[in-house]
DOMIKE-691302 format. One line per 10 residues: number of its first residue (from 1); their letters; for each residue x negated, z negated, y of N, C-alpha, C, CB. Coordinates in steps of 0.2 Angstrom, whole numbers, plus 5000, padded with zeros to 4 digits. Atoms other than C-alpha are relative to their C-alpha. Glycine has a CB too. Example, Ala and Ser with C-alpha at 12.3 -4.5 7.8 and 13.67 -1.06 7.14 Angstrom:
BEGIN
1 = AS = 4996,5000,4994,4938,4961,4978,4996,5000,5006,5005,4994,5000 ~ 5004,5001,4994,4932,4964,4995,5004,4997,5005,4998,5007,5002
//
This chain:
BEGIN
1 = MRVGIMMRDI = 5004,4994,4999,5637,4770,5392,4994,5000,4996,4998,5001,5008 ~ 5005,4999,5004,5625,4776,5380,4994,5004,5003,5002,5003,4993 ~ 5006,4997,4997,5607,4781,5386,4995,5001,4994,4997,4996,5006 ~ 5005,4999,5005,5595,4790,5374,4994,5002,5004,5002,5006,4996 ~ 5006,4999,4997,5577,4789,5379,4995,5004,4996,4997,4993,5002 ~ 5005,4996,5004,5565,4803,5374,4994,5001,5005,5003,5007,4999 ~ 5006,5000,4996,5548,4800,5381,4993,5002,4997,4999,4993,5003 ~ 5007,4999,5002,5530,4806,5379,4996,4994,5001,4997,5007,5003 ~ 5003,5006,4998,5524,4791,5388,5003,4994,4997,5000,5000,5008 ~ 4997,5006,5004,5526,4777,5376,5001,4994,5004,4996,4999,4993
11 = EYRDAIAEML = 5000,5006,4996,5521,4763,5387,5006,5000,5005,4993,4999,5004 ~ 4995,4999,4995,5533,4769,5401,5007,5000,4996,4999,5007,5004 ~ 4993,5000,5004,5547,4772,5388,5002,4993,4998,4999,5004,4993 ~ 4998,5007,5002,5546,4754,5382,5002,4996,5006,4994,4997,4996 ~ 4999,5004,4993,5546,4747,5400,5007,5002,5002,4995,5002,5005 ~ 4993,4998,4997,5561,4758,5406,5005,4998,4995,5000,5007,5001 ~ 4995,5002,5005,5571,4754,5390,5001,4992,5001,4998,5001,4993 ~ 4999,5007,4999,5568,4735,5393,5004,4999,5007,4994,4996,5000 ~ 4997,5001,4994,5573,4736,5411,5007,5002,5000,4996,5004,5006 ~ 4993,4998,5000,5589,4746,5408,5004,4995,4996,5000,5007,4996
21 = SETGRDIFVE = 4996,5004,5005,5594,4734,5394,5001,4993,5004,4996,4998,4994 ~ 5000,5007,4996,5591,4719,5407,5004,5001,5006,4994,4997,5001 ~ 4996,4999,4994,5602,4726,5421,5006,4996,5000,5001,5008,5001 ~ 4994,5003,5001,5617,4717,5415,5006,5005,5000,5001,4996,5007 ~ 4995,4995,5001,5627,4733,5414,5002,5001,4993,4998,5007,5004 ~ 4998,4998,5007,5637,4739,5399,4996,5006,4998,5008,5001,5000 ~ 5004,4995,5002,5623,4750,5393,4997,4999,4993,4994,5001,5005 ~ 5004,5000,5007,5617,4754,5375,4994,5005,5001,5005,5002,4995 ~ 5006,4996,5000,5599,4760,5375,4998,5002,4993,4995,4997,5004 ~ 5003,4998,5007,5593,4770,5360,4993,5004,5002,5005,5004,4996
31 = VAGNGGVDRE = 5006,4997,4999,5575,4776,5359,5000,5006,4994,4994,4995,4999 ~ 4999,4994,5005,5575,4794,5351,4994,5000,4995,5000,5006,5004 ~ 5005,4999,5005,5566,4796,5335,5000,5007,4998,5001,4996,4993 ~ 5000,4993,5002,5564,4812,5324,5007,5003,5000,4997,5000,4993 ~ 4993,4997,5001,5583,4814,5323,5003,5001,5007,5004,4995,4996 ~ 4997,4999,4993,5585,4815,5342,5004,4994,5002,5004,5007,5000 ~ 4996,5006,4998,5598,4805,5351,5007,5002,4999,4999,5000,5008 ~ 4993,4999,5001,5617,4803,5349,5003,5005,5005,5003,4993,5001 ~ 4997,4994,4996,5628,4817,5355,5004,4997,5006,5004,5004,4996 ~ 4996,5003,4995,5637,4805,5366,4996,4996,5005,5005,4994,4997
41 = SVILTDISPS = 5004,5003,4996,5622,4799,5375,4998,5004,5006,4994,4997,4996 ~ 5004,4997,4995,5615,4803,5392,4993,5000,4998,5001,4997,5007 ~ 5007,5000,5002,5597,4808,5390,4995,4999,5006,4998,5007,4997 ~ 5005,5002,4995,5583,4801,5400,4993,5002,4997,5000,4993,5002 ~ 5006,4997,5003,5566,4811,5397,4995,5001,5005,5002,5006,4996 ~ 5006,4998,4995,5549,4814,5405,4998,5007,4997,4994,4995,4999 ~ 5002,4993,5002,5548,4831,5396,5003,5005,5005,5004,5002,4993 ~ 4998,4995,4994,5548,4845,5409,5005,5005,4998,4993,5003,5002 ~ 4996,4995,5002,5562,4857,5409,4997,5007,4998,5005,5002,5006 ~ 5004,4994,5002,5549,4871,5408,4998,5000,4993,4994,5001,5005
51 = DIDESSLIKL = 5002,5000,5007,5544,4865,5391,5006,5000,4995,4996,4993,4999 ~ 4995,4999,5004,5561,4867,5384,5003,5007,5000,5006,4995,5002 ~ 4997,4993,5000,5568,4883,5378,5006,5001,5003,5000,5003,4992 ~ 4994,4999,4996,5581,4891,5388,5007,4999,4997,5000,5007,5002 ~ 4994,5001,5003,5595,4890,5376,5002,4993,4999,5001,5003,4993 ~ 4999,5008,5000,5592,4871,5373,5001,4997,5006,4994,4997,4996 ~ 4999,5003,4994,5591,4868,5391,5007,5001,5003,4995,5003,5005 ~ 4993,4999,4997,5608,4876,5395,5004,4995,4996,5002,5007,4998 ~ 4996,5005,5003,5615,4864,5382,4999,4993,5002,4999,5001,4992 ~ 5001,5007,4999,5607,4849,5387,5000,4998,5008,4993,4998,4998
61 = RRRTVFLSPL = 5001,5001,4993,5605,4850,5406,5005,4996,5003,4999,5006,5004 ~ 4995,5004,4997,5622,4843,5410,5000,4992,4999,5007,5003,4998 ~ 5000,5008,5001,5619,4826,5402,4993,4998,5000,5003,4999,4993 ~ 5007,5002,5000,5600,4825,5405,4997,4998,5007,4996,5005,4997 ~ 5004,5002,4994,5590,4816,5418,4993,5001,4999,5001,4992,5003 ~ 5007,4999,5001,5572,4823,5420,4996,4996,5004,4999,5008,5001 ~ 5004,5005,4996,5559,4811,5426,4993,5004,5001,4998,4994,4997 ~ 5006,4997,4998,5545,4820,5436,4994,4996,5002,5002,5005,5005 ~ 5006,5004,4998,5527,4813,5438,4999,5001,5007,4994,5002,4996 ~ 5001,4998,4993,5528,4821,5456,5006,4999,5004,4997,5007,5001
71 = PVTSGEDKDL = 4994,5001,4996,5540,4817,5470,5004,5006,5000,4998,4998,5007 ~ 4995,4994,5001,5555,4828,5469,5001,5003,5007,5007,4998,4997 ~ 4999,4997,4993,5557,4841,5484,5007,5003,5000,4995,5005,5001 ~ 4993,4997,5000,5573,4848,5490,5001,5007,4997,5002,5001,5008 ~ 5000,4993,5003,5568,4865,5483,5001,5000,4992,4994,5004,5001 ~ 4999,5000,5007,5571,4859,5465,5006,5003,4998,5000,4993,4997 ~ 4994,4996,5002,5584,4868,5454,5006,4995,5000,4999,5002,4992 ~ 4994,5004,4999,5601,4861,5459,5004,4999,4994,5004,5002,5006 ~ 4996,5000,5006,5608,4864,5442,4997,4994,4995,5000,5006,4996 ~ 5003,5005,5004,5596,4851,5435,4999,4993,5003,4992,5002,4998
81 = HILFKYSSIS = 5001,5007,4997,5595,4832,5438,4993,4997,4999,5005,4995,4996 ~ 5007,5002,5000,5577,4828,5442,4999,4995,5005,4996,5007,5002 ~ 5001,5006,4996,5571,4812,5448,4992,4998,5000,5004,4994,4998 ~ 5007,5002,5001,5554,4805,5452,4999,4994,4995,4997,4997,5007 ~ 5001,5005,5006,5547,4795,5437,5000,4993,5002,4994,5002,4996 ~ 5001,5007,4998,5542,4780,5447,5005,4998,5006,4993,4999,5003 ~ 4995,5002,4996,5558,4778,5457,5002,4993,4998,5006,5005,5000 ~ 4998,5007,5002,5566,4760,5457,5005,5001,4994,5003,4997,5006 ~ 4996,5001,5005,5576,4755,5442,5007,5001,5002,5000,4994,4996 ~ 4993,4999,4997,5592,4755,5453,5001,5007,5001,5001,4996,5006
91 = KILAEISAVH = 4999,4993,4999,5589,4773,5458,5001,5004,4994,4994,5002,5005 ~ 5000,4996,5007,5586,4779,5440,5007,4998,4997,4995,4997,4996 ~ 4993,5002,5002,5602,4769,5435,5005,5004,5003,5001,4993,5000 ~ 4995,4997,4996,5612,4777,5449,5000,5007,4998,4999,5000,5007 ~ 5001,4992,5002,5606,4795,5443,5003,5000,4993,4993,5002,5001 ~ 4998,5000,5007,5610,4791,5425,5008,4999,5000,4997,4994,4996 ~ 4992,5002,4999,5628,4784,5430,5003,5007,5003,5001,4994,5004 ~ 4997,4994,4997,5631,4800,5441,5001,5005,4995,4996,5002,5006 ~ 5000,4995,5006,5626,4811,5426,5005,4999,4995,4993,5001,4997 ~ 4995,5003,5005,5637,4801,5414,5007,5002,5002,4999,4993,4998
101 = SEWSGDKGSL = 4993,4999,4998,5652,4802,5425,5002,5007,5001,5000,4996,5007 ~ 4998,4993,4999,5651,4820,5429,5000,5004,4993,4994,5004,5004 ~ 5000,4997,5006,5647,4825,5411,5006,4998,4995,4993,4999,4996 ~ 4995,5002,5004,5659,4814,5402,5007,4999,5002,4998,4993,4997 ~ 4993,5000,4997,5673,4813,5414,5002,4993,5001,5005,5004,4997 ~ 4998,5007,5000,5673,4794,5413,4998,4997,5008,4995,4996,4995 ~ 5001,5002,4993,5676,4788,5431,5000,4993,5001,5006,5003,5004 ~ 5000,5007,4999,5676,4770,5428,5007,4997,5001,4996,4998,5005 ~ 4993,5004,4999,5691,4757,5429,5001,4999,5007,5000,4994,4996 ~ 4999,5002,4993,5699,4755,5446,5005,4994,5001,5004,5007,5003
111 = SLSTKVIAVI = 4996,5006,4999,5706,4739,5453,5006,5002,5005,4996,4995,5004 ~ 4994,4999,4996,5724,4740,5460,5002,4995,5005,5006,5001,4995 ~ 4999,5005,4995,5723,4724,5470,4994,4997,5003,5004,4994,4996 ~ 5006,5002,4996,5708,4723,5481,5002,4996,5006,4996,5007,5002 ~ 4999,5004,4994,5707,4710,5494,4994,5001,5005,5000,4992,4998 ~ 5005,4999,4995,5697,4714,5510,5000,4994,5005,5002,5007,5004 ~ 5001,5006,4996,5689,4700,5520,4995,5002,5006,4997,4994,4996 ~ 5004,4999,4994,5682,4703,5538,4996,4994,5002,5004,5004,5005 ~ 5004,5006,4998,5668,4691,5542,4996,5002,5007,4994,4998,4995 ~ 5003,4999,4993,5663,4689,5561,4995,4994,5001,5005,5000,5005
121 = SESDQMCSER = 5004,5006,4998,5649,4678,5568,4997,5001,5007,4994,4999,4994 ~ 5003,5000,4994,5639,4674,5583,4993,5003,5000,5000,4993,5004 ~ 5007,4997,5002,5623,4681,5575,5001,5005,4994,4995,4994,4999 ~ 5000,4996,5005,5621,4696,5565,4996,4998,4993,4997,5007,5002 ~ 5003,5003,5005,5608,4688,5554,5004,4994,4996,4993,4997,5002 ~ 4996,5005,5002,5619,4673,5552,5006,5003,4995,5003,4995,5005 ~ 4995,4997,5003,5633,4684,5547,4998,5003,4993,5003,5005,5004 ~ 5002,4997,5006,5624,4693,5533,4998,4995,4995,4993,5004,5001 ~ 5001,5006,5004,5618,4676,5526,5007,4997,4997,4996,4995,5003 ~ 4993,5004,5002,5636,4669,5526,5004,5005,4996,5004,4999,5007
131 = CRALAAQILY = 4996,4996,5005,5643,4685,5518,4998,5000,4993,4999,5007,5003 ~ 5003,5001,5006,5631,4683,5504,5003,4994,4996,4993,5001,5000 ~ 4998,5006,5002,5636,4665,5502,5007,5000,4998,4998,4994,5005 ~ 4993,4999,5001,5654,4669,5503,5001,5004,4994,5004,5003,5006 ~ 4999,4995,5006,5653,4683,5490,4998,4996,4994,4995,5006,5000 ~ 5002,5004,5006,5643,4671,5478,5006,4994,4998,4994,4996,5002 ~ 4995,5005,5001,5657,4658,5480,5006,5003,4997,5002,4996,5007 ~ 4994,4997,5003,5671,4670,5477,4999,5002,4992,5001,5007,5004 ~ 5002,4999,5007,5662,4675,5461,5000,4994,4995,4993,5004,4999 ~ 5000,5006,5003,5660,4657,5456,5007,4997,4999,4996,4995,5004
141 = IHGGSVIVIP = 4993,5003,5001,5678,4652,5459,5005,5005,4997,5002,4998,5007 ~ 4995,4995,5002,5688,4668,5457,4998,5005,4995,5002,5003,5006 ~ 5002,4995,5005,5677,4680,5447,5001,5007,5002,5003,4999,4993 ~ 4999,4993,4998,5680,4698,5447,4994,5004,5002,5005,5000,5005 ~ 5005,4996,4997,5669,4710,5457,5000,5000,5007,4999,5007,4997 ~ 5000,5001,4993,5663,4708,5475,4995,5005,5003,4999,4993,5002 ~ 5004,4996,4997,5655,4721,5486,4999,4998,5008,5001,5007,5000 ~ 5001,5002,4993,5648,4717,5504,4998,5007,5003,4994,4995,5001 ~ 5002,4994,4997,5648,4732,5516,4998,4998,5008,5007,5005,5000 ~ 5002,5002,4993,5638,4730,5533,5003,5005,5004,4993,5001,5000
151 = LGYVNDHHRI = 4997,4996,4995,5647,4737,5548,4996,5000,5007,5007,4998,5001 ~ 5004,5000,4994,5634,4733,5561,4995,5006,5000,4996,4994,5000 ~ 5005,4994,4999,5621,4745,5568,4994,5000,4996,4998,5000,5008 ~ 5006,5001,5004,5607,4738,5558,5002,4997,4993,4995,4995,5003 ~ 4999,5002,5007,5608,4736,5539,4996,4994,4998,4999,5006,4995 ~ 5003,5006,5002,5604,4718,5535,5001,4998,4992,5003,4994,5004 ~ 4999,5001,5007,5608,4720,5517,4996,5005,4995,5008,5001,4998 ~ 5004,4995,5003,5594,4732,5512,4998,4997,4993,4994,5002,5004 ~ 5002,5002,5007,5591,4730,5493,4996,5004,4996,5006,4998,4996 ~ 5005,4997,5004,5576,4735,5483,4998,5008,5000,5002,4999,4993
161 = MSDDTGAFRR = 5001,4993,5000,5577,4754,5487,4997,5002,5006,5006,5004,4998 ~ 5004,4998,4995,5565,4763,5498,5004,5004,5005,4994,5004,4998 ~ 4996,4996,4996,5577,4776,5505,5006,5003,4996,4995,5006,5003 ~ 4994,4998,5004,5595,4779,5499,5005,5003,5005,5003,4994,4997 ~ 4995,4996,4996,5602,4790,5513,5003,5005,4996,4996,5003,5006 ~ 4998,4995,5004,5604,4803,5500,5006,4998,4995,4995,5003,4995 ~ 4995,5003,5004,5615,4792,5489,5006,4999,5004,4998,4993,4997 ~ 4994,5002,4995,5626,4787,5504,5003,5007,5002,4998,4997,5006 ~ 4997,4993,4999,5628,4806,5508,5004,5003,4995,4994,5005,5002 ~ 4996,4997,5006,5633,4810,5491,5007,4996,4999,4996,4999,4993
171 = LMYMIDEKKD = 4994,5004,5000,5646,4796,5491,5005,5003,5005,4999,4992,5001 ~ 4995,4998,4995,5654,4802,5507,5002,5007,4998,4996,5000,5007 ~ 4998,4993,5002,5654,4820,5500,5006,4999,4995,4994,5004,4997 ~ 4995,5001,5006,5663,4814,5484,5007,4997,5003,4998,4995,4995 ~ 4994,5003,4997,5676,4804,5495,5003,5006,5004,4998,4994,5005 ~ 4997,4994,4996,5678,4819,5507,5004,5005,4996,4995,5003,5004 ~ 4997,4995,5005,5682,4830,5492,5005,4997,4996,4994,5003,4996 ~ 4995,5004,5004,5694,4817,5485,4998,5000,4993,5006,5003,5001 ~ 5003,5001,5007,5683,4815,5469,4998,4993,4999,4994,5005,4999 ~ 5002,5007,5002,5681,4799,5460,4994,4999,4997,5006,4996,4996
181 = YSSDCFTVTD = 5006,5001,5003,5665,4792,5454,4999,4993,4998,4994,5001,5005 ~ 5002,5007,5003,5658,4777,5444,4996,4996,5006,4996,5000,4994 ~ 5003,5004,4995,5653,4763,5456,4992,4999,4999,5003,4993,5001 ~ 5007,5001,5002,5636,4762,5447,4996,5006,5004,4999,5001,4993 ~ 5003,4994,4997,5632,4779,5456,4998,4999,5007,5004,5006,4999 ~ 5002,5001,4993,5631,4772,5473,5000,4993,5002,5006,5003,5005 ~ 5001,5007,4999,5629,4753,5472,4995,4997,4996,5007,4996,4999 ~ 5005,5004,5004,5616,4740,5467,5003,4993,5000,4993,5001,5004 ~ 4998,5007,5001,5620,4723,5461,4994,4995,4999,5004,4999,4994 ~ 5005,5004,5000,5609,4708,5464,5001,4995,4994,5000,4996,5007
191 = SYGISYLMLP = 5000,5005,5006,5605,4693,5452,5006,4996,5000,4994,4996,5000 ~ 4994,5004,5000,5621,4684,5458,5006,5004,4998,5000,4997,5007 ~ 4994,4996,5002,5632,4698,5453,5004,5003,5007,5005,4996,4997 ~ 4997,4998,4993,5635,4703,5472,4998,5008,5000,4998,4996,5006 ~ 5002,4993,5000,5636,4722,5474,4999,5002,5008,5005,5004,4997 ~ 5001,4997,4994,5630,4732,5489,5000,5008,5000,4993,4997,5004 ~ 5000,4992,5000,5631,4751,5494,4992,5001,5001,5004,5003,5006 ~ 5007,4998,5000,5614,4760,5492,5000,5003,5007,4999,5005,4995 ~ 5001,4998,4993,5609,4762,5511,4993,4999,5002,5005,4995,5004 ~ 5007,5001,4997,5593,4764,5520,4999,4994,5004,4998,5006,5004
201 = EGINPIAELD = 5002,5006,4996,5584,4750,5528,5000,5002,5007,4993,4997,4998 ~ 5000,4999,4993,5586,4749,5547,5006,5003,5002,4995,5006,5001 ~ 4994,4997,4997,5599,4760,5556,5005,5001,4994,4999,5006,5004 ~ 4995,4999,5005,5615,4759,5546,5005,5006,5002,5005,4993,5001 ~ 4996,4994,4999,5624,4776,5544,5007,4998,5000,4998,5005,4994 ~ 4993,5002,5000,5641,4767,5541,5002,4999,5008,5001,4994,4996 ~ 4998,5001,4993,5641,4762,5560,5001,5007,5004,4994,4996,5003 ~ 4999,4993,4996,5641,4781,5565,5006,5003,4997,4994,5004,4998 ~ 4994,4996,5003,5657,4785,5555,5006,4998,5005,5002,4997,4993 ~ 4994,5001,4997,5673,4787,5564,5005,4996,4996,5003,5007,5003
211 = HRYLSNLINS = 4995,5004,5003,5689,4778,5560,5003,5003,4993,5006,4998,5004 ~ 4998,4996,5006,5695,4791,5547,4995,4999,4995,5002,5007,5002 ~ 5005,5000,5005,5679,4792,5538,4999,4993,4997,4994,5003,5002 ~ 5002,5007,5002,5676,4773,5538,5006,4997,4996,4999,4996,5006 ~ 4994,5003,5004,5694,4769,5532,5000,5003,4993,5006,5002,5004 ~ 5000,4997,5007,5692,4782,5518,4994,4997,4996,4998,5007,5001 ~ 5006,5004,5004,5675,4773,5513,5003,4994,4997,4994,4999,5005 ~ 4998,5007,5002,5683,4756,5513,5005,5001,4994,5003,4996,5006 ~ 4995,4999,5005,5698,4762,5503,4997,5003,4993,5006,5005,5002 ~ 5003,4997,5007,5688,4772,5490,4996,4995,4997,4995,5006,5002
221 = VGKHFDTVIL = 5004,5005,5003,5675,4758,5487,5005,4994,4998,4995,4997,5005 ~ 4995,5005,5002,5690,4746,5486,5003,5001,4993,5005,4999,5005 ~ 4997,4998,5006,5696,4755,5471,4996,4998,4994,5001,5007,4999 ~ 5005,5002,5006,5681,4749,5461,4998,4993,5000,4994,5004,5001 ~ 5002,5007,4999,5680,4731,5467,5006,4996,5001,4995,4999,5005 ~ 4994,5005,4999,5692,4716,5467,5000,4997,5007,5000,4994,4995 ~ 5001,5002,4993,5685,4710,5484,4995,5004,5004,4998,4992,4999 ~ 5005,4997,4996,5677,4719,5498,4999,4996,5006,5003,5007,5003 ~ 5002,5004,4995,5668,4709,5511,4997,5004,5006,4995,4994,4999 ~ 5002,4996,4995,5666,4718,5528,4995,4995,5005,5006,5003,5004
231 = DVGTCFSKVN = 5005,5004,4996,5650,4711,5537,5000,5003,5007,4993,5000,4997 ~ 5000,4997,4993,5655,4714,5555,4995,4997,5005,5007,4998,5003 ~ 5004,5004,4996,5644,4701,5563,5002,5000,5008,4993,5004,5000 ~ 4998,5000,4993,5644,4704,5582,5002,5007,5002,4994,4998,5005 ~ 4999,4993,4999,5648,4723,5581,5008,5001,5001,4997,5005,4995 ~ 4993,5000,4999,5665,4723,5589,5002,5007,5003,5003,4995,5005 ~ 4998,4993,4998,5667,4742,5591,5007,5001,4999,4996,5006,4996 ~ 4992,4999,5001,5685,4749,5592,5001,5002,4993,5002,5006,5004 ~ 4999,4998,5007,5683,4756,5574,5000,4993,4996,4995,5005,4997 ~ 5000,5006,5004,5678,4739,5567,5005,4995,5002,4993,4996,5002
241 = VQLINSSNDI = 4995,5004,4998,5691,4730,5577,5007,5002,4996,5002,5000,5007 ~ 4994,4998,5004,5704,4741,5569,5000,4998,4992,5000,5008,5000 ~ 5001,5002,5007,5697,4737,5552,5001,4992,4999,4993,5002,4997 ~ 4999,5007,5000,5697,4718,5556,5007,4999,5000,4997,4997,5006 ~ 4993,5001,4999,5715,4719,5561,5004,5002,4993,5003,5004,5005 ~ 4996,4998,5006,5720,4728,5544,4997,4996,4994,4999,5007,4999 ~ 5002,5004,5006,5710,4716,5533,5005,4994,4998,4993,4996,5002 ~ 4995,5005,5003,5719,4703,5522,4998,4994,5003,4999,5000,4992 ~ 5002,5006,4997,5709,4689,5529,4994,5001,5005,4998,4995,4994 ~ 5005,5000,4995,5697,4685,5544,4996,4994,5000,5003,5002,5007
251 = LFFGNGRRIG = 5004,5006,5000,5683,4673,5544,4995,5000,5005,4996,4998,4993 ~ 5004,5001,4994,5673,4667,5559,4995,4994,4999,5003,5000,5007 ~ 5005,5005,5000,5656,4658,5559,4997,4999,5007,4994,5001,4994 ~ 5002,5001,4994,5651,4650,5575,5002,4994,5003,5001,5006,5005 ~ 4998,5006,4996,5652,4636,5588,5003,5002,5007,4994,4995,5000 ~ 4997,4998,4993,5658,4646,5603,4995,5000,5005,5005,4995,5002 ~ 5006,5000,4995,5641,4645,5612,4999,5008,5003,4994,4998,4997 ~ 5001,4993,4998,5640,4664,5612,5006,5004,5001,4995,5004,4995 ~ 4994,4996,5000,5657,4671,5608,5006,4995,5001,5001,5003,4993 ~ 4994,5005,4998,5672,4662,5616,5006,5001,4996,5001,5001,5008
261 = PLEGYIGKKQ = 4994,4999,5004,5690,4664,5612,5000,5007,4997,5006,4999,5005 ~ 5000,4994,5003,5692,4677,5599,5005,5005,5002,5001,4999,4992 ~ 4994,4996,4998,5708,4684,5606,4997,5006,5005,5005,4996,5003 ~ 5003,4995,4996,5697,4693,5619,4996,5005,4996,4995,4996,5005 ~ 5004,4995,5004,5688,4702,5605,5004,5004,4995,4994,4997,4996 ~ 4996,4997,5005,5701,4705,5592,5008,5000,5001,4998,4997,4993 ~ 4992,5001,4998,5718,4701,5600,5002,4993,4998,5003,5006,4996 ~ 4997,5006,5001,5729,4686,5600,5002,4999,4993,5005,4999,5005 ~ 4997,5001,5006,5738,4689,5584,4995,4999,4994,5004,5006,4998 ~ 5006,5000,5006,5722,4692,5573,4996,4994,5001,4996,5006,5001
271 = SERTRRIESS = 5003,5007,4999,5714,4677,5582,5003,4994,4997,4999,4999,5008 ~ 4997,5005,5002,5727,4666,5577,5000,4999,4992,5008,5000,5002 ~ 5001,5001,5008,5725,4670,5558,4993,5000,4998,5004,5006,4997 ~ 5007,5000,5002,5706,4669,5558,4999,4993,4998,4996,5002,5006 ~ 5003,5007,5002,5698,4654,5549,4994,5000,5003,5000,5000,4992 ~ 5006,5001,4996,5685,4647,5560,4996,4995,4996,5001,4998,5007 ~ 5004,5005,5003,5670,4638,5552,4994,4999,5005,4997,5002,4993 ~ 5004,5002,4994,5660,4629,5566,4995,4995,4998,5004,4998,5006 ~ 5004,5005,5002,5651,4616,5556,4992,5002,5000,5001,4997,4994 ~ 5007,4998,5000,5632,4615,5559,4996,4996,4994,4997,4997,5006
281 = DAKDEAIAVD = 5002,5003,5006,5630,4604,5543,5001,5004,4994,5003,4993,4999 ~ 4999,4995,5006,5626,4615,5528,5005,4997,4995,4993,5000,4997 ~ 4995,5003,5005,5636,4603,5516,5007,5001,5002,4998,4993,4999 ~ 4993,4999,4998,5651,4603,5527,5002,5007,5000,5001,4997,5007 ~ 4998,4993,5000,5650,4622,5529,5001,5003,4993,4994,5004,5003 ~ 4999,4997,5007,5649,4625,5510,5007,4997,4998,4994,4997,4996 ~ 4994,5002,5002,5664,4614,5508,5006,5004,5003,5001,4992,5002 ~ 4996,4996,4997,5673,4624,5521,5001,5007,4997,4998,5000,5008 ~ 5000,4994,5003,5669,4640,5513,5004,5000,4993,4993,5003,4999 ~ 4996,5001,5007,5675,4633,5496,5007,5000,5001,4997,4994,4997
291 = DFVRGIYRDG = 4993,5001,4999,5691,4628,5504,5003,5007,5002,5001,4995,5006 ~ 4998,4994,4998,5693,4645,5512,5001,5005,4994,4995,5004,5005 ~ 5000,4996,5006,5690,4654,5495,5006,4998,4996,4994,5000,4996 ~ 4995,5002,5004,5702,4643,5486,5007,5001,5004,4999,4992,4999 ~ 4994,4998,4996,5715,4646,5500,5002,5007,4999,4999,4998,5007 ~ 4998,4993,5000,5715,4665,5499,5001,5002,4993,4995,5004,5003 ~ 4998,4999,5007,5716,4664,5480,5003,4994,4998,4993,5002,4996 ~ 4997,5006,5002,5727,4653,5471,4995,4996,4996,5006,5002,4995 ~ 5005,5004,5004,5718,4638,5464,5001,5001,4993,5002,4992,5002 ~ 5001,4999,5007,5712,4640,5447,5001,5007,4997,5005,4996,4996
301 = ESAQT = 4999,4993,5002,5716,4659,5447,4994,5003,4999,5004,5004,5005 ~ 5006,4996,5002,5703,4670,5439,5001,5007,5000,4996,4997,4994 ~ 4999,4993,5001,5701,4688,5441,4999,5003,4993,4995,5004,5005 ~ 5002,4998,5007,5695,4688,5423,5005,4998,4995,4993,4998,4998 ~ 4995,5003,5004,5711,4680,5416,5006,5005,4999,5002,4994,5002
//
């Protein structure tokens, strides 16, 4: 993806260009000179739409993200892509990706062989930590792309953004309308390469979805990632149990002090195929996770080969 930056604020321009270049994404950043920007580039600018003549604005608005010095209100022109200038880099990147996808028609590559892993634990906080460790190990051993999706009532995977309810609503709209989108538009990736949905901190909107919408979400997101990790924790709702049962693999962290036999929670058949990791020793647990990952993927197999 090519991004052309046209800025009046030179200091901000240099900072945003550096941050976009360091995101680890496949982005070519060009700083506009007298000749403008490449015709294939999405434009990122702090020039106000009101300062652009109408004919030029009509030509450019579909591929331009306008950065406003003031917070954007719901009354802004819906035909324009306007974002608060001091939003997080992840939010700016998501908006750029959305504009690029809509304007160019490039929906991103889709994976045809996604593995879904449901992770259960006796503690929600423990489960979120173990999901991140599992994701990191999968990336180390198997490669590919991994996303962690929280299914509990509280989002324990909040990442760098202040309020991303809008991004999640937009994603669900695209799914409901059966439209595809680049994953960059609704996910953020941490320094380990683990991806997460853009969700607000606190109450998790995913937990409010019924089975149809939640299944559609998992299936849609799965088209963009090689591995989907479902962070179930202790949230054994009927919807979540259905997802656990349909997952490729099930992993349980705990020692039985709080959660007894799993068949009382997810059924006998699914309990029998669940891998339990009960060790309280960090080294032994890491070895067990390593064995689990190597077991569900063929030894030596890489998603990048």
